N, CA, C and O atoms as a CHARMM CRD file, in Angstrom:
* protein
*
  172
    1    1 MET  N     23.22200  45.68100 -75.83000 PROA 1      0.00000
    2    1 MET  CA    23.12800  44.47100 -76.46500 PROA 1      0.00000
    3    1 MET  C     21.93800  44.62100 -77.70400 PROA 1      0.00000
    4    1 MET  O     20.88900  45.25000 -77.56500 PROA 1      0.00000
    5    2 ASN  N     22.31600  43.96400 -78.81800 PROA 2      0.00000
    6    2 ASN  CA    21.32200  44.47200 -79.92300 PROA 2      0.00000
    7    2 ASN  C     20.20500  43.42300 -79.76300 PROA 2      0.00000
    8    2 ASN  O     20.33100  42.46700 -78.99800 PROA 2      0.00000
    9    3 VAL  N     19.07600  43.64200 -80.53400 PROA 3      0.00000
   10    3 VAL  CA    18.03900  43.07000 -80.44000 PROA 3      0.00000
   11    3 VAL  C     18.06000  41.57200 -80.85800 PROA 3      0.00000
   12    3 VAL  O     17.25900  40.74600 -80.41900 PROA 3      0.00000
   13    4 LYS  N     19.00200  41.31200 -81.70200 PROA 4      0.00000
   14    4 LYS  CA    19.27200  39.89700 -81.93800 PROA 4      0.00000
   15    4 LYS  C     19.67600  39.09900 -80.96100 PROA 4      0.00000
   16    4 LYS  O     19.07500  38.06700 -80.66300 PROA 4      0.00000
   17    5 HSD  N     20.69900  39.50100 -80.39700 PROA 5      0.00000
   18    5 HSD  CA    21.08800  38.83400 -79.09700 PROA 5      0.00000
   19    5 HSD  C     19.90500  38.65600 -78.11700 PROA 5      0.00000
   20    5 HSD  O     19.66100  37.51300 -77.73100 PROA 5      0.00000
   21    6 TYR  N     19.14800  39.69300 -77.68000 PROA 6      0.00000
   22    6 TYR  CA    18.00200  39.47400 -77.00500 PROA 6      0.00000
   23    6 TYR  C     17.10900  38.34200 -77.28900 PROA 6      0.00000
   24    6 TYR  O     16.77300  37.49400 -76.46200 PROA 6      0.00000
   25    7 VAL  N     16.70000  38.40100 -78.69000 PROA 7      0.00000
   26    7 VAL  CA    15.82400  37.48000 -79.03700 PROA 7      0.00000
   27    7 VAL  C     16.26000  36.02200 -79.05900 PROA 7      0.00000
   28    7 VAL  O     15.42200  35.15000 -78.83000 PROA 7      0.00000
   29    8 TRP  N     17.68500  35.67200 -79.35600 PROA 8      0.00000
   30    8 TRP  CA    18.16200  34.44700 -79.07500 PROA 8      0.00000
   31    8 TRP  C     18.28500  34.08200 -77.70200 PROA 8      0.00000
   32    8 TRP  O     18.09700  32.89000 -77.46000 PROA 8      0.00000
   33    9 GLY  N     18.56300  34.84800 -76.73300 PROA 9      0.00000
   34    9 GLY  CA    18.45400  34.71200 -75.38200 PROA 9      0.00000
   35    9 GLY  C     17.17000  34.38400 -74.85200 PROA 9      0.00000
   36    9 GLY  O     17.06300  33.47800 -74.02600 PROA 9      0.00000
   37   10 VAL  N     16.13400  35.07300 -75.27300 PROA 10     0.00000
   38   10 VAL  CA    14.74600  34.63000 -74.88700 PROA 10     0.00000
   39   10 VAL  C     14.50100  33.26100 -75.51100 PROA 10     0.00000
   40   10 VAL  O     14.04300  32.37300 -74.79200 PROA 10     0.00000
   41   11 LEU  N     14.73900  33.05000 -76.64300 PROA 11     0.00000
   42   11 LEU  CA    14.36000  31.64500 -77.21200 PROA 11     0.00000
   43   11 LEU  C     15.12100  30.63700 -76.39100 PROA 11     0.00000
   44   11 LEU  O     14.53200  29.62200 -76.02000 PROA 11     0.00000
   45   12 LEU  N     16.31400  30.82700 -76.09700 PROA 12     0.00000
   46   12 LEU  CA    17.23100  29.69900 -75.40100 PROA 12     0.00000
   47   12 LEU  C     16.37900  29.63700 -74.05500 PROA 12     0.00000
   48   12 LEU  O     16.13900  28.49100 -73.67500 PROA 12     0.00000
   49   13 ILE  N     15.94800  30.53300 -73.37500 PROA 13     0.00000
   50   13 ILE  CA    15.39600  30.53400 -71.95900 PROA 13     0.00000
   51   13 ILE  C     14.13900  29.71600 -72.32200 PROA 13     0.00000
   52   13 ILE  O     13.86600  28.74700 -71.61300 PROA 13     0.00000
   53   14 VAL  N     13.38300  30.01900 -73.33300 PROA 14     0.00000
   54   14 VAL  CA    12.17200  29.13800 -73.45800 PROA 14     0.00000
   55   14 VAL  C     12.28000  27.94100 -73.96400 PROA 14     0.00000
   56   14 VAL  O     11.36900  27.14200 -73.75000 PROA 14     0.00000
   57   15 LEU  N     13.47700  27.53300 -74.78600 PROA 15     0.00000
   58   15 LEU  CA    13.68400  26.14300 -75.02100 PROA 15     0.00000
   59   15 LEU  C     14.08700  25.27300 -73.78900 PROA 15     0.00000
   60   15 LEU  O     13.65600  24.13000 -73.64000 PROA 15     0.00000
   61   16 LEU  N     14.92900  25.87600 -72.92500 PROA 16     0.00000
   62   16 LEU  CA    15.29000  25.30500 -71.72600 PROA 16     0.00000
   63   16 LEU  C     14.12000  24.97500 -70.77600 PROA 16     0.00000
   64   16 LEU  O     13.98300  23.87500 -70.24100 PROA 16     0.00000
   65   17 ALA  N     13.32400  25.98100 -70.62100 PROA 17     0.00000
   66   17 ALA  CA    12.07000  25.92100 -69.77100 PROA 17     0.00000
   67   17 ALA  C     11.21800  24.65100 -70.32600 PROA 17     0.00000
   68   17 ALA  O     10.66600  23.86700 -69.55500 PROA 17     0.00000
   69   18 MET  N     11.17000  24.53300 -71.68400 PROA 18     0.00000
   70   18 MET  CA    10.21600  23.58900 -72.21300 PROA 18     0.00000
   71   18 MET  C     10.89200  22.13400 -72.27700 PROA 18     0.00000
   72   18 MET  O     10.16500  21.14400 -72.36000 PROA 18     0.00000
   73   19 SER  N     12.15200  22.02400 -72.24200 PROA 19     0.00000
   74   19 SER  CA    12.88600  20.84600 -72.19000 PROA 19     0.00000
   75   19 SER  C     12.47900  20.31400 -70.67700 PROA 19     0.00000
   76   19 SER  O     12.55800  19.09300 -70.54400 PROA 19     0.00000
   77   20 GLY  N     12.12400  20.94900 -69.70700 PROA 20     0.00000
   78   20 GLY  CA    11.83800  20.60200 -68.36600 PROA 20     0.00000
   79   20 GLY  C     10.54900  19.85700 -68.31000 PROA 20     0.00000
   80   20 GLY  O     10.28000  19.03900 -67.42900 PROA 20     0.00000
   81   21 CYS  N      9.76500  20.18500 -69.30000 PROA 21     0.00000
   82   21 CYS  CA     8.33600  19.67700 -69.33300 PROA 21     0.00000
   83   21 CYS  C      8.37600  18.60300 -70.51600 PROA 21     0.00000
   84   21 CYS  O      8.85700  18.85600 -71.62000 PROA 21     0.00000
   85   22 ASN  N      7.77400  17.29100 -70.13200 PROA 22     0.00000
   86   22 ASN  CA     7.81200  16.38900 -71.03900 PROA 22     0.00000
   87   22 ASN  C      6.78700  16.55400 -72.22100 PROA 22     0.00000
   88   22 ASN  O      7.00100  16.23200 -73.39000 PROA 22     0.00000
   89   23 THR  N      5.64300  17.10800 -71.71900 PROA 23     0.00000
   90   23 THR  CA     4.43400  17.47400 -72.75800 PROA 23     0.00000
   91   23 THR  C      4.08300  18.79800 -72.68700 PROA 23     0.00000
   92   23 THR  O      4.56200  19.60600 -71.89200 PROA 23     0.00000
   93   24 LEU  N      3.20700  19.03100 -73.55700 PROA 24     0.00000
   94   24 LEU  CA     2.44500  20.54000 -73.62900 PROA 24     0.00000
   95   24 LEU  C      1.50500  20.68600 -72.32400 PROA 24     0.00000
   96   24 LEU  O      1.32300  21.77100 -71.77300 PROA 24     0.00000
   97   25 GLU  N      0.94600  19.50700 -71.90500 PROA 25     0.00000
   98   25 GLU  CA     0.20900  19.70000 -70.89700 PROA 25     0.00000
   99   25 GLU  C      1.15300  20.07200 -69.59300 PROA 25     0.00000
  100   25 GLU  O      0.74000  20.92600 -68.80900 PROA 25     0.00000
  101   26 GLY  N      2.30600  19.48600 -69.39000 PROA 26     0.00000
  102   26 GLY  CA     3.11900  19.72900 -68.31500 PROA 26     0.00000
  103   26 GLY  C      3.63300  21.19400 -68.44100 PROA 26     0.00000
  104   26 GLY  O      3.90500  21.81100 -67.41100 PROA 26     0.00000
  105   27 ALA  N      3.78900  21.83100 -69.78600 PROA 27     0.00000
  106   27 ALA  CA     4.06700  23.18000 -69.67400 PROA 27     0.00000
  107   27 ALA  C      2.87600  24.18300 -69.23200 PROA 27     0.00000
  108   27 ALA  O      3.02100  25.24700 -68.63000 PROA 27     0.00000
  109   28 GLY  N      1.87200  23.69900 -69.59400 PROA 28     0.00000
  110   28 GLY  CA     0.55300  24.30900 -69.16300 PROA 28     0.00000
  111   28 GLY  C      0.45000  24.48800 -67.63200 PROA 28     0.00000
  112   28 GLY  O      0.18200  25.55300 -67.07700 PROA 28     0.00000
  113   29 GLN  N      0.69000  23.34600 -67.04100 PROA 29     0.00000
  114   29 GLN  CA     0.83000  23.08700 -65.64900 PROA 29     0.00000
  115   29 GLN  C      1.82500  24.11400 -64.91800 PROA 29     0.00000
  116   29 GLN  O      1.47100  24.79500 -63.95600 PROA 29     0.00000
  117   30 ASP  N      3.05300  24.14500 -65.45900 PROA 30     0.00000
  118   30 ASP  CA     4.10700  25.00200 -65.27900 PROA 30     0.00000
  119   30 ASP  C      3.70300  26.54000 -65.17100 PROA 30     0.00000
  120   30 ASP  O      3.98600  27.26900 -64.22000 PROA 30     0.00000
  121   31 VAL  N      3.01700  26.89300 -66.27300 PROA 31     0.00000
  122   31 VAL  CA     2.48300  28.26000 -66.54700 PROA 31     0.00000
  123   31 VAL  C      1.51300  28.58600 -65.47000 PROA 31     0.00000
  124   31 VAL  O      1.45500  29.64300 -64.84200 PROA 31     0.00000
  125   32 GLU  N      0.73800  27.50600 -65.33500 PROA 32     0.00000
  126   32 GLU  CA    -0.44900  27.82300 -64.18700 PROA 32     0.00000
  127   32 GLU  C      0.27000  28.07900 -62.72600 PROA 32     0.00000
  128   32 GLU  O      0.02600  29.05400 -62.01600 PROA 32     0.00000
  129   33 LYS  N      1.17700  27.05100 -62.41400 PROA 33     0.00000
  130   33 LYS  CA     1.76500  27.36100 -61.20300 PROA 33     0.00000
  131   33 LYS  C      2.67100  28.71300 -61.09300 PROA 33     0.00000
  132   33 LYS  O      2.80000  29.35000 -60.04700 PROA 33     0.00000
  133   34 ALA  N      3.16500  28.98600 -62.10500 PROA 34     0.00000
  134   34 ALA  CA     3.96700  30.60700 -62.09400 PROA 34     0.00000
  135   34 ALA  C      2.91600  31.62200 -61.80300 PROA 34     0.00000
  136   34 ALA  O      3.13700  32.53000 -61.00100 PROA 34     0.00000
  137   35 GLY  N      1.71700  31.49100 -62.46200 PROA 35     0.00000
  138   35 GLY  CA     0.67000  32.45000 -62.27300 PROA 35     0.00000
  139   35 GLY  C      0.16900  32.32100 -60.88200 PROA 35     0.00000
  140   35 GLY  O     -0.10600  33.38400 -60.32400 PROA 35     0.00000
  141   36 GLU  N      0.00600  31.27100 -60.24700 PROA 36     0.00000
  142   36 GLU  CA    -0.42900  31.21500 -58.98100 PROA 36     0.00000
  143   36 GLU  C      0.56300  31.87900 -57.97100 PROA 36     0.00000
  144   36 GLU  O      0.16900  32.54500 -57.01400 PROA 36     0.00000
  145   37 LYS  N      1.76200  31.66800 -58.23000 PROA 37     0.00000
  146   37 LYS  CA     2.83500  32.32600 -57.52800 PROA 37     0.00000
  147   37 LYS  C      2.70600  33.74200 -57.70400 PROA 37     0.00000
  148   37 LYS  O      2.70500  34.44000 -56.68900 PROA 37     0.00000
  149   38 ILE  N      2.60200  34.24700 -58.76800 PROA 38     0.00000
  150   38 ILE  CA     2.61400  35.75800 -58.98200 PROA 38     0.00000
  151   38 ILE  C      1.25200  36.33500 -58.17300 PROA 38     0.00000
  152   38 ILE  O      1.29800  37.35500 -57.48600 PROA 38     0.00000
  153   39 GLU  N      0.16900  35.62000 -58.33600 PROA 39     0.00000
  154   39 GLU  CA    -1.11600  36.09200 -57.67600 PROA 39     0.00000
  155   39 GLU  C     -0.69600  36.03500 -56.12500 PROA 39     0.00000
  156   39 GLU  O     -1.06600  37.01500 -55.47800 PROA 39     0.00000
  157   40 GLU  N     -0.11000  35.22400 -55.54700 PROA 40     0.00000
  158   40 GLU  CA     0.19100  35.15800 -54.03200 PROA 40     0.00000
  159   40 GLU  C      0.85400  36.20500 -53.73600 PROA 40     0.00000
  160   40 GLU  O      0.56600  36.90000 -52.76200 PROA 40     0.00000
  161   41 ALA  N      1.89300  36.47400 -54.59000 PROA 41     0.00000
  162   41 ALA  CA     2.92400  37.72100 -54.27800 PROA 41     0.00000
  163   41 ALA  C      2.21200  38.71200 -54.25100 PROA 41     0.00000
  164   41 ALA  O      2.41900  39.48300 -53.31300 PROA 41     0.00000
  165   42 ALA  N      1.28400  39.01600 -55.09700 PROA 42     0.00000
  166   42 ALA  CA     0.41600  40.12000 -55.33000 PROA 42     0.00000
  167   42 ALA  C     -0.38500  40.51200 -54.03800 PROA 42     0.00000
  168   42 ALA  O     -0.61400  41.67800 -53.71700 PROA 42     0.00000
  169   43 ASP  N     -0.73700  39.53600 -53.41800 PROA 43     0.00000
  170   43 ASP  CA    -1.71200  39.63600 -52.36400 PROA 43     0.00000
  171   43 ASP  C     -1.11500  40.34000 -51.17000 PROA 43     0.00000
  172   43 ASP  O     -1.79300  40.52500 -50.15900 PROA 43     0.00000
């Protein structure tokens, strides 16, 4: 897969994830929760 397709795929995923959040604050909370899950998995 070339780089252009990869970039568009990542952009699409980010946009879909952001559409689940109504606000930037909601996006921050989602990122925080994801970080907590990663920390829990690392323990």
